[in-house]
N, C-alpha and C positions, 0 to 999 in steps of 0.2 A: 541771855543764857537760858532763861525759862523757855523761850521760843525754840531754841536748839533742842533741849531735852524733849519738849512736846512733840516736836516733829520726829525725833528719833523713835519715841515710843509709838506714836501713831504709825510709823512706817513698820515698826515690828509687829503691831497688832494687825496689820493688814497682810502680813506674811511675805513682805518684800525682804527676802533674806539673802538672795544669791549674789548679786552685785551691787546691792544698794550702798550708797556712801553719802555722807554729808560734807558739802563743800566747806573747806576751811575758811573762816571768816578772817578778815585781815586783823581784827582785834584780838584774836586768839591764836598766836603763833604756833603754840604746841598742841592745838586740838587736830589730831590726825582724823582722816576719813575713818569712818566706822565701818571696817571690813568684816563681813561675817565669814564663817568658815567656808572657803571656796571649795569647789569640786571640779576636777577635770577641766578639759579644754573647752573654751567658750564656743558656742555654737552660733551659726549664722541665723539671720531673721527667719529664713524659710523653713528651719527645722526646729525652731524654739518651742513654740506652744500652740502649733497648728493642730486643732482638734481633728481635722480631715486627714492628716498626714498618717501614713502607715508606719512612719518611722518611730521607733521606741525611744522615747526621751530619756535622759539620764536620771536615775532616781535621785530625789532630793531628801536626804536624811534630815530629819528634825531632831537635832541633838540637844543635849542639856546646854551645850556651849552656846548655841544659838539663842536659846531660851533666856540664858543668864547674861547675855550680851550687855544689858543695861547696867550690870554691876561695875563695869569698867568706866562708866560715863564720869564719875566723880575724878577719876584719875585723868581722864582725857581733857576734861573741861576746866580743871584747876592746876595750871602749871606752877611748878616750884623752881627756884633757882638751882636746886640740885638735880632736877630731873632732866634727863636727855631727851633727845628727839625720838618719837615713836617711829619704829622701824619694822620691816616685815621679817617673818619667819616663813620661808617658802619650802615647801616639800615637793619633790618631783620623783616619781616612780617610773622607770623606763623598762623594767624587766621583773620576771617573777623572782629572780634571785641574782645576786652578784657573788663572784668568787673573789673576795677581797685580796687574796695573795697576789692577784695579777696587777695590783696597784704598786707593788713594792718597789720595782725597778722602772717605773714609768717616768720618762724624762719630763713629761708636761706638768708633773706636780712640783710644788715648791720643795726645797731641800729639806725643811723642817716638818713636812707632813709625816705623820707616824700612826701606828695602830694605837688605838685608845679603847681598851676592853673589847666590846663587840662591834666596833666601828673603825673606820679609817678617817683620821682627823687632820684637816687642813687648817692651821691656825689663822692664815691670812690668805685670802684670794680675791682677786678683782683688780680694778683699776687702782692706781695709786692715790691715796686720799679718800678712796671710797671702798676699802677692802672690807670683806665680810669673812665669815667663818663657815666652813663646810664639814658636815659629817656624812660619811657614806656608810650605809648599813647593808648587811648581806641579804636583807629581805627585798633588795631591788630599789631602795629608796634613798634620795639624797636630800638632806635637811640643810638649808642654807639660812644662816643668820645674818641679817643686814643686807641681804641681796634679794632682789625682786625676781619675777618670772624670767625676764630677759637673761639676767646674769646666770640664773640656775640652769637654763637651757644652753647657754653658752659653755658653762662647765661641762654639762653632759656631752656637748658636741666636742669640745677641746680635750677633755680628759677621758670620760667614759668611752666614748667611741674610739679612742686611740689605744685603749687597753684591750688587746686581742683576747677573746675568750672570757672576759669577765662577765658578760650577760648571758644568763640562762633563760631562755624563752622570752625573747624581747617582745615588749607589748606593741600591738599595732598603733595604739593611741596612748601617749603618756597620761598618767593620773597625777593631778596636782591638788594641794591643799595649802591654805595659807592662814597664818595668824599674824599677831603683832606683838612686839615686846618693847620695853623701855628700861633704861639703866637709871637707877635712883639709889645712891649709896646709903641713904638714911632710911630707906623701906626695908621690909623683909622680903626676901625672895619668895614669891608665890604666884598662883594663878588667879587673877581676879576677873571674873566674867570671861571676856574673850581676849584678855590682855595678859601677857606674862610679864611680871615685874622682877628684874634682876637687881637685887640689893644685897643685904647682909645674909650670910649663911652661917650656921653654927660650925664649929670645927669637926673635922672627920674623925671618926673612931679608929680608922686605919689609915694612917698618913701615906702608906705606900700605894693607895689607889691613884694618887696624883702622879703623873710622870715626873721624874727628877729633871732639873734643869729645863724648866718650861721655856719654850722659845716666845718671842713677842707675839702677842695675840691681839686681835681686832677689838676684843672686849675684855673686861676684868677677868683676871686669872682666878680671882677668888670663886667666881660663879661657874667655872668651867664645867665641873661635874654636874652642876644644876642644869646647865644648858644640855649637857649630855643626856640627862634623865628625861628633860622635856622632849628632846629630840627623838629618843628611842620611842617615847609614847606616840609622837606624831608619825614617825615612820611606820609603826605598826598600824595606825589608823588608815595611812595611805595604802599600804600593802593590803589591808582588809578591803578597801574600796576597790582596788583592783579585782579582788576575788569576787566581790558582790557584783560588779559589772560583768565579769566573765560568767558567773553563775546565772544572772539574769539573761544573758544571751543564749546560754545552754538551755535554760528552761523554755525560753521562746521557741528554740528549734524543736522542742519536744511537746509544744503545747497542743498540736494537732492530733497527737496519737490517741488520746481518749475519744475525741470526736470520730476519728476514723473508725475505731473499735465499735463505737455505738452505732454507726451507720452502716458499716459493711460487716461487722462481726469478725474482722481480721485486723491484726495490729498494724498492717500497712508498712512494716519494716522487717527486713531479713534478720535471721538469727545472728549472723556475724556483726551486722551493723549495730544491732541492739547490745551485743556484748561489748562492742567499742564504746558505746554511750555509757555503759555501766563502769567500764574503765575509766572514763572521764570523770564520773562521780567519785570513784575511789581516789583519783588524783586530787580532787577538790578537798576531800576529807583529809587526805594525808597532808596537804599543804596547811590545812586549817589547825590541825590537832597534833600531828605526829613529828613535825620537823622541829629542830632545835629552836628556831625562832617562830614559836607558835603564838596564838593570840590569848591564851587562857591562863597562863602561868606568869608569875613575876620573875624575871630573870635572877639568878643566884647572886649577882653582883649587888643587889640591894639588901640582901639579908643583914648584913652587918651595918648598914647605914639606913636607919629608919627615916631620917629626914629626906634623903634622896629617893627613897621608896615613896615618900609622901608626895614628892614633886611628880614622879612617874605615875602614881595612882590617880593624882588629882586631874592631870590631863586625860589619862586613859578614862576615868569616869566621866568627864565632861564630854569626851567624844563617844561615850557609850560603847566602848570597844567589846565588853563582855556580853552586852545585850545583843549587839550586832552579830557576834560570833555565834551565840546561841540561835539567832534567827537564821543564819547561814546553814547551821547544823540541821535545823528543823527542815529547812528547804530540801537539803540533801537527802535527809531521811525519807520525806515524803517522795521525792523523785525516785529514790532507790526502790522503795516499796512499789511503787506504780510499775517501774520497769521490771521488777522481779516478778509481778504478776503477769506482765506481758511475755516474759521469758518463759514462764510456766505454761502459758497458752501456747507459745511456739513449740514447746516441748510436747505437749499433748497433741498438737496437730501433727508434729513429726511422728509421734508413736502410732496415731491413727493411719498415717500414710504408710508407714511400715507395716502395719497389720494388713492393709489392703494389698500391699505388694507381695507379702508372704502368701496370702490367699490366692492372688493371681498366679504366683509361681507354683503353688501346689496344683492349681487347676491346669496349668500348662503341662506340668509333669504327668497328670493323670490322662490328658489327652494324648500325650506322646506315647505313653505306655500303652493305651488302647490301640493307637495306630500301629505300634511296633509288635505287640503281642496279641492284638485282637483276633486275627484270624486262627491263630493256634489255639487260643482259649475257646473260640467258637467251634473248631473241630473237635476239640476235647469234649465239649458239652454235647455236641451232636452225636459223636461216636458213642458216648455213654448211653444215650437215649436208644440208639439202634441196638446196642447189646442187650438192653433190657426188654425190648419188644418180643423177641422169640421166647424168651422165659415165660413170659405172660401168656403167650399163644399156646 
């Protein structure tokens, strides 16, 4: 066991965090592979870490969750009779937003699927004997408990794709994140390192938060709202990852503007195109701060339940949602200021052009007036001079 812990810590210290895992020894049946917080779709070898490639690699966020992964090693390495098998919590985002009401009459969903606060809850889904639990959130994310990537994508294909109009702004590439959890009825429900432990939970202050006549569930009913709280935090992190990737692509598309301005003295972009880019920035900020499902506020649901709020905040803090939100806001602010300056330059350029046009029009009008009225004016001037000569004589 000592060698196992040393190998894990050595791997962490070397920064091997994306797909690193420890093979499960035969003499430790409950030691699961140590999965760190995964991001997005895996890439091929040709586009992974090639320093000569022009392709922009996906950002690797160094979160508190990654740094504290070693805290879960005592749970992973010391199985107990009451502790279940370590299973995945897989999050998949396929769109910027879901219209959850479109799931209400979908025949592909099990009969006991129902709305649960700000999500659509499927108590059991998957192959018989291997069922998991699914939460669908309006921010475009699906959180699957006890189901891996294959099952999560199958759910998206068989359910989400069949619900017409549910997806708003479908993503070109789905975003994924993964954690792990274990059920242990003698432990307290909590987040330990990178492992969620589902165990004992205190009684609710408001009993009506739980649906009446709960259907059979894949996991203990006592921890349903705890799973919901963890799921909502995970879904927010995944939705934020979608925005981070989109914003990085946007900033990359605008990266050459300062260089063009420095070399040519011109923005290199038309007024209409620049206004469209500013509109995209406003859309980013609206999605980040102004929507009901934003990233900076704790949902009202948790106000009366401090323990559930603790579950939500513990995972949100571990994923550094607030810090990442602030970072995205800073990037948007900088990009908006830069583009406002470019827009001002375009306005000044347009004003200068208008001034030249006005001067040219005035000059043309003077020339036309001279051509049209020039002979008459000349005759008038010459006639006056001839009339004055005899008088002097």
